[in-house]
gemmi code that builds the backbone of each chain (N, CA, C; Angstrom):
import gemmi

chains = {
    "A": [
        ("MET", (85.828, 79.748, 111.625), (85.063, 78.994, 110.642), (83.974, 79.858, 110.038)),
        ("ILE", (83.804, 79.700, 108.771), (82.800, 80.483, 108.066), (81.793, 79.535, 107.454)),
        ("GLN", (80.565, 79.833, 107.666), (79.510, 79.010, 107.076), (79.383, 79.338, 105.600)),
        ("VAL", (79.711, 78.372, 104.742), (79.520, 78.569, 103.308), (78.569, 77.497, 102.824)),
        ("GLY", (77.356, 77.856, 102.548), (76.375, 76.855, 102.177), (76.142, 75.933, 103.358)),
        ("SER", (76.394, 74.635, 103.165), (76.214, 73.711, 104.276), (77.560, 73.331, 104.872)),
        ("GLU", (78.644, 73.949, 104.382), (79.972, 73.541, 104.842), (80.611, 74.626, 105.676)),
        ("GLN", (81.538, 74.201, 106.514), (82.328, 75.140, 107.293), (83.664, 75.340, 106.593)),
        ("LEU", (84.057, 76.592, 106.445), (85.294, 76.882, 105.733), (86.146, 77.784, 106.611)),
        ("ASP", (87.398, 77.399, 106.785), (88.274, 78.187, 107.636), (88.763, 79.402, 106.861)),
        ("VAL", (88.819, 80.550, 107.532), (89.245, 81.769, 106.844), (90.729, 81.708, 106.501)),
        ("THR", (91.438, 80.765, 107.169), (92.867, 80.617, 106.879), (93.114, 80.255, 105.423)),
        ("TRP", (92.186, 79.527, 104.821), (92.364, 79.160, 103.416), (92.378, 80.394, 102.540)),
        ("PHE", (91.494, 81.338, 102.857), (91.472, 82.562, 102.062), (92.761, 83.345, 102.248)),
        ("LEU", (93.232, 83.371, 103.501), (94.485, 84.086, 103.757), (95.640, 83.420, 103.031)),
        ("GLY", (95.647, 82.083, 103.025), (96.712, 81.372, 102.317), (96.676, 81.631, 100.832)),
        ("LEU", (95.462, 81.658, 100.273), (95.336, 81.939, 98.843), (95.825, 83.347, 98.529)),
        ("GLY", (95.432, 84.308, 99.403), (95.904, 85.684, 99.196), (97.415, 85.769, 99.263)),
        ("GLY", (98.010, 85.092, 100.258), (99.463, 85.116, 100.376), (100.149, 84.500, 99.181)),
        ("ALA", (99.579, 83.374, 98.695), (100.196, 82.709, 97.544), (100.114, 83.588, 96.299)),
        ("LEU", (98.975, 84.241, 96.102), (98.837, 85.103, 94.927), (99.776, 86.297, 95.026)),
        ("PHE", (99.912, 86.854, 96.253), (100.826, 87.986, 96.429), (102.254, 87.570, 96.119)),
        ("THR", (102.615, 86.367, 96.601), (103.972, 85.881, 96.334), (104.212, 85.695, 94.845)),
        ("LEU", (103.213, 85.136, 94.155), (103.341, 84.947, 92.705), (103.511, 86.288, 92.004)),
        ("GLY", (102.723, 87.283, 92.446), (102.837, 88.603, 91.832), (104.217, 89.204, 92.056)),
        ("ALA", (104.740, 89.032, 93.278), (106.077, 89.563, 93.568), (107.121, 88.876, 92.705)),
        ("LEU", (106.973, 87.558, 92.554), (107.902, 86.814, 91.686), (107.838, 87.348, 90.261)),
        ("GLY", (106.602, 87.608, 89.791), (106.463, 88.117, 88.432), (107.114, 89.474, 88.253)),
        ("VAL", (106.911, 90.371, 89.242), (107.508, 91.699, 89.140), (109.021, 91.593, 89.079)),
        ("LEU", (109.573, 90.649, 89.864), (111.032, 90.563, 89.922), (111.621, 89.856, 88.708)),
        ("VAL", (110.908, 88.878, 88.161), (111.523, 88.022, 87.148), (111.219, 88.495, 85.737)),
        ("ARG", (109.980, 88.918, 85.472), (109.598, 89.234, 84.101), (110.271, 90.510, 83.615)),
        ("ARG", (110.442, 90.611, 82.303), (111.173, 91.738, 81.738), (110.266, 92.724, 80.993)),
        ("ASN", (109.117, 92.269, 80.544), (108.226, 93.134, 79.782), (107.523, 94.104, 80.734)),
        ("PRO", (107.607, 95.417, 80.497), (106.979, 96.367, 81.410), (105.479, 96.171, 81.533)),
        ("LEU", (104.830, 95.745, 80.464), (103.383, 95.499, 80.523), (103.065, 94.367, 81.490)),
        ("VAL", (103.853, 93.300, 81.424), (103.604, 92.156, 82.302), (103.900, 92.526, 83.748)),
        ("ILE", (104.851, 93.424, 83.954), (105.134, 93.863, 85.326), (103.931, 94.597, 85.898)),
        ("LEU", (103.283, 95.451, 85.075), (102.057, 96.117, 85.531), (100.979, 95.093, 85.881)),
        ("ILE", (100.848, 94.064, 85.037), (99.842, 93.036, 85.293), (100.113, 92.349, 86.621)),
        ("CYS", (101.390, 92.067, 86.904), (101.724, 91.387, 88.158), (101.443, 92.276, 89.358)),
        ("ILE", (101.620, 93.597, 89.181), (101.269, 94.504, 90.275), (99.770, 94.443, 90.551)),
        ("GLU", (98.969, 94.361, 89.485), (97.525, 94.198, 89.667), (97.225, 92.921, 90.447)),
        ("LEU", (97.970, 91.855, 90.131), (97.778, 90.585, 90.839), (98.032, 90.746, 92.330)),
        ("MET", (99.105, 91.467, 92.676), (99.421, 91.664, 94.091), (98.329, 92.468, 94.782)),
        ("LEU", (97.833, 93.515, 94.100), (96.775, 94.333, 94.702), (95.522, 93.496, 94.964)),
        ("ASN", (95.228, 92.596, 94.022), (94.053, 91.746, 94.209), (94.222, 90.796, 95.376)),
        ("ALA", (95.433, 90.277, 95.553), (95.678, 89.385, 96.686), (95.431, 90.119, 98.001)),
        ("VAL", (95.897, 91.381, 98.062), (95.681, 92.158, 99.282), (94.193, 92.403, 99.499)),
        ("ASN", (93.463, 92.655, 98.422), (92.023, 92.852, 98.545), (91.349, 91.622, 99.133)),
        ("LEU", (91.771, 90.455, 98.656), (91.175, 89.212, 99.166), (91.430, 89.081, 100.661)),
        ("THR", (92.643, 89.412, 101.098), (92.954, 89.326, 102.524), (92.096, 90.289, 103.338)),
        ("LEU", (91.945, 91.523, 102.816), (91.120, 92.516, 103.522), (89.691, 92.011, 103.690)),
        ("ILE", (89.147, 91.450, 102.610), (87.748, 91.029, 102.668), (87.592, 89.815, 103.567)),
        ("ALA", (88.601, 88.916, 103.547), (88.527, 87.742, 104.417), (88.520, 88.159, 105.882)),
        ("PHE", (89.396, 89.099, 106.244), (89.409, 89.548, 107.643), (88.145, 90.312, 107.984)),
        ("SER", (87.629, 91.072, 107.019), (86.394, 91.802, 107.253), (85.260, 90.838, 107.578)),
        ("ARG", (85.241, 89.716, 106.863), (84.214, 88.715, 107.131), (84.450, 88.038, 108.474)),
        ("GLN", (85.742, 87.835, 108.805), (86.050, 87.106, 110.025), (85.635, 87.877, 111.273)),
        ("ILE", (85.931, 89.193, 111.299), (85.599, 89.961, 112.499), (84.297, 90.709, 112.329)),
        ("GLN", (83.548, 90.409, 111.292), (82.212, 90.965, 111.092), (82.216, 92.484, 111.115)),
        ("ASN", (83.188, 93.048, 110.414), (83.331, 94.499, 110.386), (83.414, 94.925, 108.932)),
        ("LEU", (82.606, 95.884, 108.559), (82.503, 96.226, 107.144), (83.640, 97.120, 106.662)),
        ("ASP", (84.446, 97.644, 107.597), (85.491, 98.591, 107.196), (86.473, 97.973, 106.212)),
        ("GLY", (86.756, 96.669, 106.377), (87.681, 96.007, 105.466), (87.177, 96.036, 104.037)),
        ("GLN", (85.878, 95.801, 103.872), (85.323, 95.831, 102.518), (85.417, 97.221, 101.917)),
        ("LEU", (85.152, 98.241, 102.760), (85.230, 99.609, 102.227), (86.658, 99.937, 101.824)),
        ("PHE", (87.611, 99.475, 102.653), (89.007, 99.748, 102.305), (89.398, 99.031, 101.019)),
        ("ALA", (88.861, 97.811, 100.831), (89.138, 97.092, 99.586), (88.576, 97.855, 98.394)),
        ("LEU", (87.417, 98.496, 98.595), (86.831, 99.296, 97.521), (87.755, 100.453, 97.153)),
        ("MET", (88.283, 101.134, 98.203), (89.217, 102.239, 97.953), (90.446, 101.736, 97.188)),
        ("SER", (90.959, 100.579, 97.605), (92.182, 100.091, 96.958), (91.896, 99.688, 95.517)),
        ("MET", (90.665, 99.235, 95.228), (90.302, 98.959, 93.834), (90.345, 100.240, 93.015)),
        ("THR", (89.841, 101.342, 93.596), (89.879, 102.619, 92.883), (91.308, 103.019, 92.576)),
        ("VAL", (92.157, 102.910, 93.600), (93.559, 103.274, 93.407), (94.202, 102.396, 92.344)),
        ("ALA", (93.847, 101.099, 92.344), (94.435, 100.189, 91.347), (93.998, 100.568, 89.944)),
        ("ALA", (92.724, 100.962, 89.803), (92.251, 101.350, 88.472), (92.988, 102.596, 87.992)),
        ("ALA", (93.126, 103.589, 88.881), (93.830, 104.814, 88.503), (95.275, 104.510, 88.129)),
        ("GLU", (95.906, 103.636, 88.930), (97.295, 103.272, 88.664), (97.436, 102.583, 87.314)),
        ("ALA", (96.474, 101.706, 86.989), (96.550, 101.009, 85.706), (96.420, 101.996, 84.559)),
        ("VAL", (95.487, 102.954, 84.687), (95.275, 103.924, 83.609), (96.535, 104.735, 83.357)),
        ("VAL", (97.088, 105.319, 84.428), (98.254, 106.186, 84.245), (99.467, 105.369, 83.799)),
        ("GLY", (99.638, 104.171, 84.397), (100.775, 103.340, 84.009), (100.731, 102.959, 82.542)),
        ("LEU", (99.539, 102.598, 82.058), (99.439, 102.202, 80.654), (99.665, 103.395, 79.733)),
        ("ALA", (99.172, 104.568, 80.149), (99.395, 105.756, 79.310), (100.886, 106.047, 79.189)),
        ("VAL", (101.591, 105.970, 80.316), (103.040, 106.207, 80.287), (103.729, 105.161, 79.420)),
        ("LEU", (103.253, 103.926, 79.529), (103.853, 102.831, 78.762), (103.708, 103.063, 77.264)),
        ("VAL", (102.486, 103.458, 76.849), (102.261, 103.703, 75.416), (103.155, 104.834, 74.934)),
        ("GLU", (103.294, 105.859, 75.774), (104.153, 106.986, 75.399), (105.603, 106.541, 75.228)),
        ("ILE", (106.062, 105.694, 76.164), (107.438, 105.182, 76.073), (107.625, 104.362, 74.812)),
        ("PHE", (106.635, 103.514, 74.500), (106.758, 102.675, 73.308), (106.723, 103.499, 72.041)),
        ("LYS", (106.053, 104.686, 72.096), (106.060, 105.544, 70.919), (107.455, 106.092, 70.675)),
        ("VAL", (108.140, 106.454, 71.751), (109.454, 107.066, 71.599), (110.480, 106.033, 71.178)),
        ("ARG", (110.467, 104.881, 71.852), (111.458, 103.860, 71.488), (110.890, 102.478, 71.734)),
        ("ASP", (111.466, 101.505, 71.046), (110.948, 100.155, 71.116), (111.659, 99.412, 72.232)),
        ("ALA", (111.049, 99.407, 73.378), (111.681, 98.784, 74.534), (110.890, 97.554, 74.929)),
        ("GLU", (111.494, 96.399, 74.755), (110.799, 95.206, 75.215), (111.405, 94.671, 76.502)),
        ("ASP", (112.288, 95.417, 77.091), (112.962, 94.999, 78.316), (113.043, 96.220, 79.225)),
        ("VAL", (112.657, 96.069, 80.486), (112.700, 97.233, 81.362), (114.127, 97.719, 81.544)),
        ("ASP", (115.115, 96.837, 81.336), (116.504, 97.268, 81.493), (116.910, 98.227, 80.387)),
        ("ASP", (116.139, 98.227, 79.257), (116.428, 99.204, 78.204), (115.999, 100.614, 78.617)),
        ("LEU", (115.221, 100.714, 79.679), (114.680, 102.010, 80.092), (115.414, 102.558, 81.294)),
        ("SER", (116.651, 102.132, 81.486), (117.318, 102.494, 82.723), (117.847, 103.911, 82.701)),
        ("GLU", (117.741, 104.607, 81.571), (118.194, 105.996, 81.555), (116.991, 106.899, 81.249)),
        ("LEU", (117.092, 108.143, 81.681), (115.954, 109.053, 81.555), (115.978, 109.811, 80.243)),
        ("LYS", (117.020, 109.594, 79.425), (117.124, 110.342, 78.187), (115.996, 109.944, 77.233)),
        ("GLY", (115.448, 110.936, 76.511), (114.303, 110.619, 75.659), (114.674, 110.020, 74.331)),
    ],
    "B": [
        ("MET", (91.982, 77.137, 91.262), (91.653, 77.838, 90.023), (92.383, 79.178, 89.951)),
        ("ALA", (92.261, 79.942, 91.033), (92.932, 81.240, 91.052), (94.442, 81.060, 91.023)),
        ("LEU", (94.914, 80.036, 91.737), (96.363, 79.804, 91.753), (96.871, 79.415, 90.380)),
        ("LEU", (96.085, 78.583, 89.679), (96.444, 78.184, 88.328), (96.577, 79.416, 87.437)),
        ("GLY", (95.587, 80.314, 87.534), (95.645, 81.542, 86.758), (96.858, 82.375, 87.120)),
        ("GLY", (97.185, 82.395, 88.420), (98.345, 83.168, 88.851), (99.623, 82.642, 88.230)),
        ("PHE", (99.752, 81.309, 88.220), (100.927, 80.736, 87.555), (100.933, 81.097, 86.078)),
        ("GLY", (99.746, 81.093, 85.465), (99.668, 81.460, 84.064), (100.140, 82.882, 83.830)),
        ("VAL", (99.784, 83.798, 84.756), (100.198, 85.192, 84.613), (101.714, 85.282, 84.600)),
        ("VAL", (102.344, 84.593, 85.538), (103.781, 84.784, 85.688), (104.567, 84.021, 84.632)),
        ("LEU", (104.069, 82.848, 84.237), (104.912, 81.965, 83.442), (104.772, 82.132, 81.936)),
        ("SER", (103.627, 82.630, 81.459), (103.452, 82.635, 80.003), (104.334, 83.706, 79.368)),
        ("ARG", (104.846, 83.353, 78.186), (105.819, 84.247, 77.568), (105.166, 85.412, 76.845)),
        ("GLU", (103.980, 85.202, 76.320), (103.357, 86.277, 75.575), (102.430, 87.069, 76.487)),
        ("PRO", (102.453, 88.400, 76.396), (101.649, 89.226, 77.292), (100.156, 88.934, 77.199)),
        ("ILE", (99.685, 88.573, 76.001), (98.235, 88.363, 75.855), (97.767, 87.210, 76.721)),
        ("ARG", (98.613, 86.159, 76.823), (98.235, 85.019, 77.674), (98.239, 85.430, 79.137)),
        ("SER", (99.197, 86.291, 79.505), (99.225, 86.789, 80.880), (97.930, 87.493, 81.218)),
        ("VAL", (97.488, 88.361, 80.299), (96.278, 89.129, 80.583), (95.076, 88.205, 80.712)),
        ("LEU", (94.963, 87.222, 79.829), (93.804, 86.331, 79.900), (93.843, 85.493, 81.179)),
        ("SER", (95.042, 85.078, 81.602), (95.138, 84.371, 82.883), (94.714, 85.281, 84.029)),
        ("LEU", (95.065, 86.583, 83.902), (94.685, 87.503, 84.964), (93.168, 87.645, 85.020)),
        ("VAL", (92.493, 87.616, 83.876), (91.030, 87.643, 83.881), (90.493, 86.439, 84.648)),
        ("LEU", (91.109, 85.275, 84.422), (90.719, 84.071, 85.164), (90.874, 84.292, 86.667)),
        ("VAL", (92.017, 84.879, 87.074), (92.249, 85.120, 88.499), (91.187, 86.051, 89.054)),
        ("MET", (90.890, 87.130, 88.301), (89.904, 88.110, 88.777), (88.550, 87.457, 88.996)),
        ("LEU", (88.114, 86.635, 88.036), (86.791, 86.020, 88.169), (86.774, 85.031, 89.335)),
        ("ALA", (87.865, 84.258, 89.493), (87.931, 83.332, 90.623), (87.883, 84.090, 91.948)),
        ("LEU", (88.596, 85.233, 91.996), (88.580, 86.025, 93.229), (87.197, 86.604, 93.474)),
        ("ALA", (86.486, 86.954, 92.389), (85.130, 87.477, 92.560), (84.245, 86.430, 93.231)),
        ("VAL", (84.416, 85.162, 92.835), (83.639, 84.100, 93.478), (84.014, 83.987, 94.951)),
        ("GLN", (85.309, 84.154, 95.247), (85.721, 84.121, 96.656), (85.040, 85.237, 97.452)),
        ("TYR", (84.921, 86.424, 96.832), (84.255, 87.531, 97.520), (82.816, 87.172, 97.828)),
        ("LEU", (82.181, 86.498, 96.869), (80.792, 86.107, 97.095), (80.715, 85.112, 98.252)),
        ("LEU", (81.692, 84.196, 98.326), (81.733, 83.251, 99.444), (81.894, 83.983, 100.761)),
        ("LEU", (82.644, 85.080, 100.737), (82.869, 85.839, 101.958), (81.774, 86.868, 102.166)),
        ("SER", (80.659, 86.696, 101.501), (79.471, 87.542, 101.634), (79.772, 89.020, 101.432)),
        ("ALA", (80.500, 89.312, 100.334), (80.721, 90.699, 99.942), (80.105, 90.887, 98.565)),
        ("GLN", (78.782, 90.995, 98.542), (78.092, 90.987, 97.246), (78.452, 92.206, 96.418)),
        ("PHE", (78.506, 93.373, 97.091), (78.769, 94.594, 96.347), (80.160, 94.553, 95.718)),
        ("LEU", (81.129, 94.086, 96.503), (82.494, 94.020, 95.974), (82.613, 92.978, 94.877)),
        ("PHE", (81.772, 91.944, 94.952), (81.735, 90.954, 93.860), (81.350, 91.642, 92.550)),
        ("ALA", (80.293, 92.448, 92.600), (79.858, 93.133, 91.382), (80.927, 94.106, 90.906)),
        ("VAL", (81.520, 94.843, 91.851), (82.539, 95.818, 91.466), (83.742, 95.118, 90.849)),
        ("GLN", (84.123, 93.975, 91.432), (85.273, 93.234, 90.905), (85.019, 92.788, 89.475)),
        ("VAL", (83.832, 92.247, 89.224), (83.548, 91.754, 87.880), (83.509, 92.912, 86.890)),
        ("ILE", (82.857, 94.013, 87.270), (82.676, 95.102, 86.312), (83.970, 95.869, 86.115)),
        ("VAL", (84.573, 96.311, 87.228), (85.718, 97.212, 87.117), (86.966, 96.460, 86.683)),
        ("TYR", (87.271, 95.335, 87.370), (88.519, 94.647, 87.058), (88.388, 93.790, 85.806)),
        ("ALA", (87.539, 92.765, 85.894), (87.435, 91.834, 84.765), (86.901, 92.543, 83.534)),
        ("GLY", (86.138, 93.626, 83.727), (85.657, 94.382, 82.594), (86.631, 95.447, 82.158)),
        ("ALA", (86.668, 96.534, 82.924), (87.311, 97.751, 82.434), (88.823, 97.633, 82.361)),
        ("VAL", (89.465, 97.253, 83.472), (90.917, 97.287, 83.518), (91.513, 96.289, 82.529)),
        ("MET", (90.879, 95.114, 82.441), (91.419, 94.091, 81.544), (91.245, 94.491, 80.088)),
        ("VAL", (90.112, 95.142, 79.761), (89.927, 95.616, 78.389), (90.988, 96.656, 78.054)),
        ("LEU", (91.312, 97.481, 79.048), (92.368, 98.481, 78.853), (93.696, 97.801, 78.517)),
        ("PHE", (94.033, 96.757, 79.300), (95.275, 96.033, 79.032), (95.252, 95.422, 77.637)),
        ("LEU", (94.098, 94.843, 77.263), (94.020, 94.207, 75.943), (94.173, 95.232, 74.837)),
        ("PHE", (93.596, 96.436, 75.039), (93.740, 97.486, 74.042), (95.202, 97.857, 73.858)),
        ("VAL", (95.906, 97.998, 74.971), (97.312, 98.390, 74.877), (98.117, 97.321, 74.165)),
        ("ILE", (97.815, 96.041, 74.446), (98.533, 94.964, 73.754), (98.227, 94.999, 72.262)),
        ("ALA", (96.952, 95.248, 71.931), (96.598, 95.331, 70.513), (97.309, 96.500, 69.852)),
        ("LEU", (97.502, 97.578, 70.605), (98.171, 98.761, 70.066), (99.648, 98.489, 69.827)),
        ("LEU", (100.265, 97.774, 70.756), (101.707, 97.585, 70.669), (102.084, 96.412, 69.779)),
        ("GLY", (101.133, 95.542, 69.501), (101.449, 94.385, 68.672), (102.055, 93.274, 69.499)),
        ("PRO", (101.978, 92.049, 68.977), (102.504, 90.924, 69.741), (104.019, 90.932, 69.756)),
        ("ARG", (104.552, 90.638, 70.875), (106.007, 90.509, 70.972), (106.317, 89.454, 72.019)),
        ("ARG", (107.186, 88.575, 71.662), (107.571, 87.548, 72.620), (108.683, 88.076, 73.513)),
        ("GLU", (108.706, 87.511, 74.708), (109.690, 87.988, 75.657), (110.942, 87.122, 75.567)),
        ("MET", (112.061, 87.804, 75.381), (113.323, 87.065, 75.291), (113.965, 86.998, 76.678)),
        ("PRO", (114.744, 85.968, 76.923), (115.483, 85.925, 78.185), (116.436, 87.107, 78.272)),
        ("SER", (116.590, 87.640, 79.456), (117.380, 88.844, 79.607), (118.854, 88.566, 79.378)),
        ("ARG", (119.500, 89.548, 78.806), (120.931, 89.409, 78.595), (121.700, 89.930, 79.796)),
        ("ARG", (121.109, 90.942, 80.431), (121.809, 91.542, 81.558), (121.244, 91.017, 82.874)),
        ("LEU", (121.943, 91.323, 83.935), (121.478, 91.039, 85.292), (121.096, 89.572, 85.481)),
        ("ARG", (122.021, 88.682, 85.141), (121.724, 87.268, 85.270), (121.532, 86.853, 86.728)),
        ("PHE", (122.256, 87.517, 87.618), (122.159, 87.109, 89.024), (120.801, 87.441, 89.613)),
        ("GLN", (119.995, 88.210, 88.867), (118.739, 88.667, 89.442), (117.746, 87.523, 89.631)),
        ("PHE", (117.795, 86.535, 88.734), (116.791, 85.476, 88.778), (116.883, 84.626, 90.040)),
        ("PRO", (118.063, 84.048, 90.341), (118.133, 83.289, 91.602), (117.862, 84.149, 92.821)),
        ("LEU", (118.272, 85.430, 92.750), (117.999, 86.329, 93.876), (116.500, 86.490, 94.078)),
        ("ALA", (115.771, 86.636, 92.955), (114.321, 86.784, 93.038), (113.669, 85.531, 93.603)),
        ("ILE", (114.165, 84.359, 93.146), (113.627, 83.101, 93.666), (113.842, 83.015, 95.167)),
        ("LEU", (115.037, 83.406, 95.609), (115.361, 83.360, 97.033), (114.423, 84.259, 97.829)),
        ("PHE", (114.241, 85.502, 97.328), (113.383, 86.466, 98.012), (111.960, 85.945, 98.127)),
        ("VAL", (111.457, 85.388, 97.014), (110.077, 84.910, 97.018), (109.928, 83.701, 97.921)),
        ("ALA", (110.956, 82.831, 97.962), (110.900, 81.686, 98.872), (110.850, 82.156, 100.318)),
        ("LEU", (111.650, 83.195, 100.634), (111.616, 83.753, 101.985), (110.232, 84.296, 102.304)),
        ("LEU", (109.642, 85.023, 101.337), (108.324, 85.614, 101.541), (107.278, 84.541, 101.784)),
        ("ALA", (107.326, 83.480, 100.951), (106.355, 82.397, 101.094), (106.536, 81.690, 102.427)),
        ("GLY", (107.805, 81.484, 102.815), (108.058, 80.834, 104.095), (107.542, 81.651, 105.262)),
        ("ALA", (107.749, 82.970, 105.182), (107.266, 83.836, 106.255), (105.747, 83.791, 106.339)),
        ("GLY", (105.085, 83.846, 105.183), (103.629, 83.798, 105.185), (103.108, 82.478, 105.720)),
        ("PHE", (103.755, 81.386, 105.295), (103.337, 80.071, 105.771), (103.513, 79.954, 107.276)),
        ("GLY", (104.664, 80.441, 107.768), (104.908, 80.389, 109.198), (103.895, 81.197, 109.993)),
        ("LEU", (103.531, 82.365, 109.436), (102.536, 83.196, 110.114), (101.196, 82.479, 110.166)),
        ("LEU", (100.849, 81.797, 109.055), (99.539, 81.144, 109.016), (99.495, 79.911, 109.903)),
        ("GLN", (100.687, 79.326, 110.218), (100.685, 78.135, 111.053), (100.192, 78.440, 112.459)),
        ("GLY", (100.621, 79.594, 112.975), (100.425, 79.834, 114.400), (99.088, 80.427, 114.772)),
        ("ILE", (98.272, 80.832, 113.805), (97.109, 81.616, 114.198), (95.961, 80.719, 114.637)),
        ("HIS", (95.244, 81.202, 115.616), (94.000, 80.557, 116.012), (92.943, 81.645, 116.044)),
        ("LEU", (92.076, 81.623, 115.060), (91.074, 82.677, 114.971), (89.847, 82.256, 115.767)),
        ("ARG", (89.285, 83.221, 116.463), (88.078, 82.877, 117.216), (86.901, 82.787, 116.254)),
        ("THR", (85.925, 82.082, 116.641), (84.745, 81.965, 115.800), (83.990, 83.281, 115.820)),
        ("PRO", (83.619, 83.785, 114.669), (82.897, 85.050, 114.663), (81.519, 84.902, 115.287)),
        ("GLU", (81.064, 85.990, 115.871), (79.702, 85.960, 116.403), (78.735, 85.784, 115.247)),
        ("LYS", (77.625, 85.231, 115.553), (76.637, 85.026, 114.492), (76.033, 86.372, 114.117)),
        ("ALA", (76.455, 86.898, 112.996), (75.842, 88.129, 112.511), (74.770, 87.761, 111.493)),
        ("ASP", (73.954, 88.737, 111.186), (72.906, 88.487, 110.203), (73.520, 88.529, 108.819)),
        ("LEU", (73.715, 87.375, 108.223), (74.430, 87.327, 106.954), (73.593, 87.822, 105.791)),
        ("HIS", (72.304, 87.982, 106.010), (71.507, 88.536, 104.917), (71.747, 90.030, 104.786)),
        ("VAL", (72.221, 90.645, 105.885), (72.447, 92.090, 105.864), (73.919, 92.403, 105.633)),
        ("PHE", (74.808, 91.566, 106.180), (76.233, 91.880, 106.152), (76.752, 91.921, 104.724)),
        ("GLY", (77.408, 93.011, 104.354), (77.995, 93.113, 103.028), (77.014, 93.464, 101.944)),
        ("SER", (75.771, 93.753, 102.326), (74.807, 94.122, 101.300), (75.091, 95.538, 100.816)),
        ("VAL", (74.446, 95.892, 99.705), (74.713, 97.201, 99.118), (74.311, 98.314, 100.080)),
        ("GLN", (73.220, 98.116, 100.806), (72.776, 99.147, 101.736), (73.837, 99.409, 102.800)),
        ("GLN", (74.371, 98.318, 103.375), (75.344, 98.513, 104.454), (76.618, 99.166, 103.927)),
        ("VAL", (77.058, 98.725, 102.751), (78.255, 99.337, 102.169), (78.016, 100.814, 101.929)),
        ("ALA", (76.829, 101.158, 101.421), (76.532, 102.563, 101.137), (76.498, 103.385, 102.402)),
        ("VAL", (75.908, 102.826, 103.460), (75.852, 103.574, 104.721), (77.258, 103.849, 105.232)),
        ("GLY", (78.128, 102.830, 105.189), (79.506, 103.054, 105.627), (80.215, 104.058, 104.753)),
        ("LEU", (79.947, 103.974, 103.445), (80.683, 104.795, 102.486), (80.282, 106.265, 102.585)),
        ("PHE", (79.022, 106.524, 102.878), (78.558, 107.911, 102.829), (78.448, 108.567, 104.193)),
        ("THR", (78.755, 107.825, 105.262), (78.753, 108.472, 106.580), (80.166, 108.515, 107.146)),
        ("THR", (80.680, 107.360, 107.562), (81.991, 107.341, 108.219), (83.102, 107.704, 107.248)),
        ("TYR", (83.005, 107.159, 106.022), (84.117, 107.291, 105.087), (83.768, 108.226, 103.941)),
        ("LEU", (83.065, 109.326, 104.268), (82.659, 110.240, 103.198), (83.870, 110.926, 102.588)),
        ("TYR", (84.789, 111.403, 103.436), (85.945, 112.150, 102.908), (86.871, 111.278, 102.069)),
        ("PRO", (87.236, 110.065, 102.534), (88.019, 109.193, 101.633), (87.301, 108.900, 100.329)),
        ("PHE", (85.977, 108.753, 100.387), (85.217, 108.474, 99.175), (85.343, 109.630, 98.185)),
        ("GLU", (85.197, 110.860, 98.704), (85.340, 112.021, 97.814), (86.764, 112.119, 97.285)),
        ("LEU", (87.729, 111.769, 98.140), (89.130, 111.813, 97.691), (89.374, 110.826, 96.561)),
        ("THR", (88.729, 109.652, 96.614), (88.918, 108.705, 95.507), (88.340, 109.262, 94.214)),
        ("SER", (87.249, 110.025, 94.332), (86.701, 110.609, 93.102), (87.685, 111.609, 92.513)),
        ("ILE", (88.327, 112.411, 93.390), (89.331, 113.356, 92.896), (90.500, 112.601, 92.276)),
        ("LEU", (90.884, 111.484, 92.913), (91.990, 110.670, 92.378), (91.672, 110.155, 90.987)),
        ("LEU", (90.438, 109.679, 90.808), (90.049, 109.175, 89.490), (90.061, 110.284, 88.454)),
        ("LEU", (89.598, 111.491, 88.876), (89.591, 112.626, 87.945), (91.009, 112.959, 87.503)),
        ("VAL", (91.921, 113.016, 88.499), (93.319, 113.328, 88.178), (93.907, 112.280, 87.253)),
        ("ALA", (93.580, 111.001, 87.516), (94.106, 109.927, 86.663), (93.585, 110.061, 85.236)),
        ("ALA", (92.296, 110.395, 85.096), (91.731, 110.533, 83.754), (92.384, 111.694, 83.019)),
        ("VAL", (92.538, 112.843, 83.716), (93.159, 114.002, 83.083), (94.605, 113.682, 82.708)),
        ("GLY", (95.307, 112.994, 83.592), (96.697, 112.640, 83.302), (96.806, 111.721, 82.104)),
        ("ALA", (95.902, 110.743, 82.010), (95.950, 109.822, 80.873), (95.671, 110.559, 79.572)),
        ("ILE", (94.721, 111.489, 79.608), (94.418, 112.248, 78.385), (95.606, 113.118, 78.007)),
        ("TYR", (96.233, 113.725, 79.022), (97.391, 114.568, 78.739), (98.519, 113.753, 78.102)),
        ("LEU", (98.733, 112.543, 78.644), (99.817, 111.715, 78.109), (99.503, 111.201, 76.715)),
        ("ALA", (98.219, 110.999, 76.429), (97.871, 110.355, 75.166), (97.641, 111.345, 74.039)),
        ("ARG", (97.660, 112.640, 74.343), (97.328, 113.597, 73.289), (98.483, 113.705, 72.297)),
        ("ARG", (98.161, 114.154, 71.086), (99.199, 114.329, 70.083), (99.748, 115.737, 70.183)),
        ("GLU", (101.072, 115.823, 70.000), (101.648, 117.164, 70.032), (101.390, 117.853, 68.702)),
    ],
}
model = gemmi.Model(1)
for chain_id, residues in chains.items():
    chain = gemmi.Chain(chain_id)
    for i, (resn, *xyz) in enumerate(residues, 1):
        res = gemmi.Residue()
        res.name, res.seqid = resn, gemmi.SeqId(i, " ")
        for name, pos in zip(("N", "CA", "C"), xyz):
            atom = gemmi.Atom()
            atom.name, atom.element = name, gemmi.Element(name[0])
            atom.pos, atom.b_iso = gemmi.Position(*pos), 0.0
            res.add_atom(atom)
        chain.add_residue(res)
    model.add_chain(chain)
structure = gemmi.Structure()
structure.add_model(model)
structure.setup_entities()
């Protein structure tokens, strides 16, 4: 139980929310066809993992989880930058609105 | 609120709506961080994610122009397969959450826990090398993005 204001809140709720968001992100990566939206869904999954890390960090009163979440935020930002740059480059070469159009490496 | 935004990310057909729903998710998660007494990460989440990364996504969408997503012509079997996989994942997560009994945390000083000072002490003593490595990672990412975006 976590004291939030005057109420007690179980950390399981945070874990459930993180799991649900991760599942939604995985569904998006698998179902959506636009490469941009797939990147967005990957960001969603990374955020869900961050929430889980911070919830456990709060639960066991250990700051390492928060620091690790900070590192993963950095990695997510770098991944977004490089992924978007590659995406813009791909769109310059050809008009691909479906990731299945990119299944070959030919330029 | 965050779940609603998550559904918005996955279900909306136009990328711009996905991005705006993701901003909603980020802000809702930032509030969750504050509830979990992670003040520093709350600020970082709002600035870096809801600010920088989302603006980047919006710029790219503005660059590429609006395009609606059409249903795929190929790989029809992929959709039910994806639903099945995600249902399995959700079931596994739910089952894991059913069985846990977490002990009550010891009463720590919540005015200190997660404050900027404590995060900084952890970051610059125990985790100094990973911290420096993230700076190198960011540098490499910036150089790579510039290399990819330059004109020939």
